[in-house]
KEVOVEX-517535 format. One line per field, with one value per atom (N, C-alpha, C): residue number from 1; residue in three letters; atom name; x, y, z. Coordinates in nm, 3 decimals. Example, Ala and Ser with C-alpha at 12.3 -4.5 7.8 and 13.67 -1.06 7.14 Angstrom:
2
num: c(1 1 1 2 2 2)
residuo: c(Ala Ala Ala Ser Ser Ser)
atomo: c(N CA C N CA C)
u: c(1.319 1.230 1.320 1.285 1.367 1.290)
v: c(-0.569 -0.450 -0.330 -0.225 -0.106 0.003)
w: c(0.780 0.780 0.780 0.708 0.714 0.787)
end
This chain:
86
num: c(1 1 1 2 2 2 3 3 3 4 4 4 5 5 5 6 6 6 7 7 7 8 8 8 9 9 9 10 10 10 11 11 11 12 12 12 13 13 13 14 14 14 15 15 15 16 16 16 17 17 17 18 18 18 19 19 19 20 20 20 21 21 21 22 22 22 23 23 23 24 24 24 25 25 25 26 26 26 27 27 27 28 28 28 29 29 29 30 30 30 31 31 31 32 32 32 33 33 33 34 34 34 35 35 35 36 36 36 37 37 37 38 38 38 39 39 39 40 40 40 41 41 41 42 42 42 43 43 43 44 44 44 45 45 45 46 46 46 47 47 47 48 48 48 49 49 49 50 50 50 51 51 51 52 52 52 53 53 53 54 54 54 55 55 55 56 56 56 57 57 57 58 58 58 59 59 59 60 60 60 61 61 61 62 62 62 63 63 63 64 64 64 65 65 65 66 66 66 67 67 67 68 68 68 69 69 69 70 70 70 71 71 71 72 72 72 73 73 73 74 74 74 75 75 75 76 76 76 77 77 77 78 78 78 79 79 79 80 80 80 81 81 81 82 82 82 83 83 83 84 84 84 85 85 85 86 86 86)
residuo: c(Met Met Met Ala Ala Ala Gly Gly Gly Lys Lys Lys Val Val Val Lys Lys Lys Tyr Tyr Tyr Ile Ile Ile Ala Ala Ala Glu Glu Glu His His His Tyr Tyr Tyr Thr Thr Thr Ser Ser Ser Thr Thr Thr Gly Gly Gly Thr Thr Thr Thr Thr Thr Tyr Tyr Tyr Tyr Tyr Tyr Tyr Tyr Tyr Lys Lys Lys Gln Gln Gln Gln Gln Gln Ile Ile Ile Leu Leu Leu Lys Lys Lys Asp Asp Asp Thr Thr Thr Ala Ala Ala Pro Pro Pro Phe Phe Phe Trp Trp Trp Ser Ser Ser Lys Lys Lys Pro Pro Pro Arg Arg Arg Pro Pro Pro Ile Ile Ile Ser Ser Ser Glu Glu Glu Lys Lys Lys Thr Thr Thr Tyr Tyr Tyr Asn Asn Asn Lys Lys Lys Ala Ala Ala Lys Lys Lys Thr Thr Thr Arg Arg Arg Gly Gly Gly Glu Glu Glu Val Val Val Cys Cys Cys Glu Glu Glu Tyr Tyr Tyr Leu Leu Leu Glu Glu Glu Ile Ile Ile Lys Lys Lys Arg Arg Arg Asn Asn Asn Val Val Val Ala Ala Ala Asp Asp Asp Val Val Val Ile Ile Ile Ser Ser Ser Phe Phe Phe Asp Asp Asp Glu Glu Glu Leu Leu Leu Leu Leu Leu Arg Arg Arg Tyr Tyr Tyr Lys Lys Lys Met Met Met Leu Leu Leu Arg Arg Arg Glu Glu Glu Glu Glu Glu Leu Leu Leu Lys Lys Lys Asn Asn Asn Asn Asn Asn Gly Gly Gly)
atomo: c(N CA C N CA C N CA C N CA C N CA C N CA C N CA C N CA C N CA C N CA C N CA C N CA C N CA C N CA C N CA C N CA C N CA C N CA C N CA C N CA C N CA C N CA C N CA C N CA C N CA C N CA C N CA C N CA C N CA C N CA C N CA C N CA C N CA C N CA C N CA C N CA C N CA C N CA C N CA C N CA C N CA C N CA C N CA C N CA C N CA C N CA C N CA C N CA C N CA C N CA C N CA C N CA C N CA C N CA C N CA C N CA C N CA C N CA C N CA C N CA C N CA C N CA C N CA C N CA C N CA C N CA C N CA C N CA C N CA C N CA C N CA C N CA C N CA C N CA C N CA C N CA C N CA C N CA C N CA C N CA C N CA C N CA C N CA C N CA C N CA C N CA C)
u: c(2.533 2.568 2.472 2.406 2.312 2.383 2.336 2.397 2.295 2.300 2.215 2.066 1.980 1.836 1.764 1.658 1.571 1.427 1.347 1.207 1.123 1.016 0.935 0.789 0.724 0.579 0.521 0.430 0.362 0.217 0.183 0.047 -0.027 -0.139 -0.222 -0.334 -0.327 -0.423 -0.565 -0.581 -0.715 -0.794 -0.726 -0.796 -0.765 -0.661 -0.621 -0.545 -0.502 -0.433 -0.282 -0.214 -0.067 -0.010 0.090 0.159 0.302 0.355 0.489 0.580 0.706 0.803 0.940 1.029 1.170 1.251 1.366 1.457 1.598 1.680 1.820 1.908 2.026 2.126 2.200 2.198 2.268 2.399 2.505 2.637 2.695 2.705 2.779 2.891 2.866 2.966 2.936 2.806 2.765 2.649 2.647 2.537 2.404 2.297 2.163 2.061 1.943 1.838 1.763 1.731 1.652 1.507 1.428 1.285 1.223 1.128 1.062 0.986 1.006 0.939 0.837 0.714 0.612 0.649 0.621 0.639 0.516 0.508 0.394 0.420 0.313 0.325 0.410 0.392 0.467 0.617 0.657 0.799 0.854 0.775 0.816 0.837 0.741 0.749 0.867 0.897 1.013 1.143 1.152 1.272 1.287 1.177 1.179 1.227 1.178 1.217 1.367 1.420 1.563 1.652 1.593 1.672 1.717 1.655 1.688 1.644 1.692 1.653 1.508 1.419 1.277 1.230 1.156 1.100 0.949 0.886 0.740 0.702 0.633 0.594 0.443 0.402 0.259 0.226 0.142 0.110 -0.031 -0.039 -0.169 -0.215 -0.322 -0.383 -0.532 -0.595 -0.740 -0.805 -0.918 -0.995 -1.059 -1.063 -1.121 -1.271 -1.322 -1.466 -1.523 -1.630 -1.696 -1.822 -1.833 -1.953 -2.022 -2.152 -2.228 -2.203 -2.238 -2.222 -2.310 -2.432 -2.522 -2.459 -2.394 -2.327 -2.214 -2.144 -2.035 -2.088 -2.199 -2.258 -2.306 -2.372 -2.419 -2.301 -2.193 -2.074 -2.015 -2.007 -1.953 -2.040 -2.173 -2.265 -2.254 -2.246 -2.233 -2.101 -1.995 -1.865 -1.867 -1.931 -1.942 -2.025 -2.133 -2.219 -2.145 -2.069 -1.991 -1.883 -1.826 -1.722 -1.779 -1.899 -1.962 -2.018 -2.065 -2.126 -2.030 -1.913 -1.822 -1.738)
v: c(1.595 1.667 1.624 1.716 1.686 1.685 1.600 1.589 1.599 1.504 1.500 1.488 1.551 1.550 1.488 1.411 1.363 1.394 1.420 1.455 1.341 1.307 1.190 1.230 1.181 1.195 1.054 1.024 0.894 0.915 0.859 0.874 0.743 0.748 0.630 0.629 0.532 0.529 0.499 0.426 0.389 0.510 0.610 0.728 0.855 0.850 0.967 1.069 1.029 1.119 1.109 1.221 1.223 1.288 1.222 1.274 1.306 1.414 1.462 1.461 1.415 1.405 1.448 1.473 1.491 1.408 1.358 1.281 1.334 1.324 1.364 1.247 1.242 1.143 1.204 1.132 1.177 1.101 1.169 1.105 1.120 1.011 1.006 0.906 0.783 0.680 0.610 0.593 0.532 0.613 0.637 0.716 0.637 0.706 0.646 0.755 0.715 0.812 0.849 0.976 1.023 0.978 1.000 0.972 1.068 1.019 1.109 1.220 1.344 1.460 1.515 1.540 1.592 1.731 1.751 1.881 1.911 2.030 2.067 2.027 2.023 1.996 2.105 2.228 2.343 2.323 2.279 2.255 2.144 2.036 1.925 1.975 2.053 2.103 2.199 2.282 2.373 2.292 2.187 2.102 2.033 1.988 1.922 2.020 2.144 2.248 2.280 2.278 2.306 2.190 2.075 1.958 1.872 1.888 1.806 1.661 1.568 1.428 1.416 1.373 1.359 1.219 1.155 1.022 1.034 0.968 0.962 0.816 0.780 0.642 0.629 0.536 0.510 0.385 0.400 0.291 0.242 0.114 0.056 -0.034 0.005 -0.075 -0.075 -0.183 -0.190 -0.103 -0.046 0.032 -0.067 -0.036 -0.124 -0.139 -0.258 -0.280 -0.233 -0.157 -0.109 -0.192 -0.254 -0.334 -0.278 -0.302 -0.253 -0.341 -0.290 -0.366 -0.490 -0.480 -0.595 -0.706 -0.668 -0.767 -0.835 -0.760 -0.815 -0.918 -0.884 -0.978 -1.105 -1.090 -1.209 -1.296 -1.235 -1.309 -1.385 -1.317 -1.383 -1.500 -1.480 -1.589 -1.706 -1.680 -1.786 -1.860 -1.788 -1.850 -1.941 -1.891 -1.969 -2.095 -2.080 -2.195 -2.301 -2.257 -2.351 -2.419 -2.346 -2.399 -2.510 -2.486 -2.583 -2.704 -2.686 -2.797 -2.863 -2.804 -2.843 -2.960)
w: c(-0.623 -0.744 -0.855 -0.920 -1.027 -1.160 -1.252 -1.383 -1.493 -1.582 -1.699 -1.661 -1.743 -1.718 -1.837 -1.809 -1.917 -1.880 -1.982 -1.965 -2.020 -1.949 -1.982 -1.994 -2.100 -2.115 -2.119 -2.028 -2.025 -2.068 -2.185 -2.238 -2.220 -2.145 -2.123 -2.227 -2.319 -2.430 -2.384 -2.274 -2.227 -2.179 -2.124 -2.072 -2.152 -2.235 -2.310 -2.227 -2.109 -2.016 -2.035 -2.028 -2.037 -1.911 -1.852 -1.734 -1.773 -1.719 -1.754 -1.631 -1.652 -1.544 -1.594 -1.498 -1.531 -1.432 -1.479 -1.395 -1.417 -1.314 -1.323 -1.287 -1.349 -1.306 -1.188 -1.078 -0.957 -0.947 -0.909 -0.902 -0.762 -0.694 -0.568 -0.589 -0.551 -0.578 -0.710 -0.740 -0.867 -0.923 -1.054 -1.112 -1.111 -1.080 -1.086 -1.112 -1.161 -1.192 -1.065 -1.052 -0.939 -0.956 -0.853 -0.859 -0.962 -1.046 -1.141 -1.068 -1.112 -1.053 -1.153 -1.109 -1.201 -1.254 -1.383 -1.447 -1.531 -1.586 -1.670 -1.816 -1.893 -2.036 -2.102 -2.055 -2.109 -2.090 -1.971 -1.943 -2.033 -2.051 -2.138 -2.281 -2.332 -2.470 -2.489 -2.389 -2.396 -2.404 -2.321 -2.322 -2.457 -2.513 -2.644 -2.752 -2.746 -2.841 -2.830 -2.707 -2.684 -2.726 -2.758 -2.798 -2.683 -2.566 -2.449 -2.474 -2.393 -2.404 -2.355 -2.446 -2.412 -2.455 -2.367 -2.396 -2.398 -2.497 -2.503 -2.491 -2.384 -2.359 -2.374 -2.461 -2.478 -2.399 -2.298 -2.207 -2.236 -2.273 -2.308 -2.193 -2.131 -2.023 -2.045 -2.003 -2.015 -1.907 -1.943 -1.846 -1.749 -1.623 -1.521 -1.541 -1.514 -1.516 -1.383 -1.389 -1.268 -1.250 -1.131 -1.102 -0.979 -0.972 -0.858 -0.737 -0.621 -0.497 -0.500 -0.557 -0.569 -0.653 -0.764 -0.848 -0.773 -0.693 -0.614 -0.514 -0.447 -0.351 -0.419 -0.536 -0.610 -0.650 -0.696 -0.735 -0.616 -0.501 -0.382 -0.337 -0.342 -0.302 -0.399 -0.528 -0.628 -0.610 -0.584 -0.563 -0.439 -0.333 -0.209 -0.232 -0.308 -0.338 -0.420 -0.518 -0.600 -0.515 -0.424 -0.336 -0.246 -0.192 -0.101 -0.173 -0.297 -0.371 -0.468 -0.486 -0.591 -0.566)
end
């Protein structure tokens, strides 16, 4: 049996990307939230306009450093050398 619905927007500040989901409270023996299901930005905005429960989450994470394969090999060799001489 499906019950209350909430709409979620997760905005990642590092990339500027926003993902939209909806969740429902499911009721069997104990109420719990369903798995988040992807929705469109349009659906999220319509729900917000209708006054539905909407959450906006701003997620701050660092962007990953990208290194070349050569840098990785040099790092591994240096680490091994320090390990053996250390």
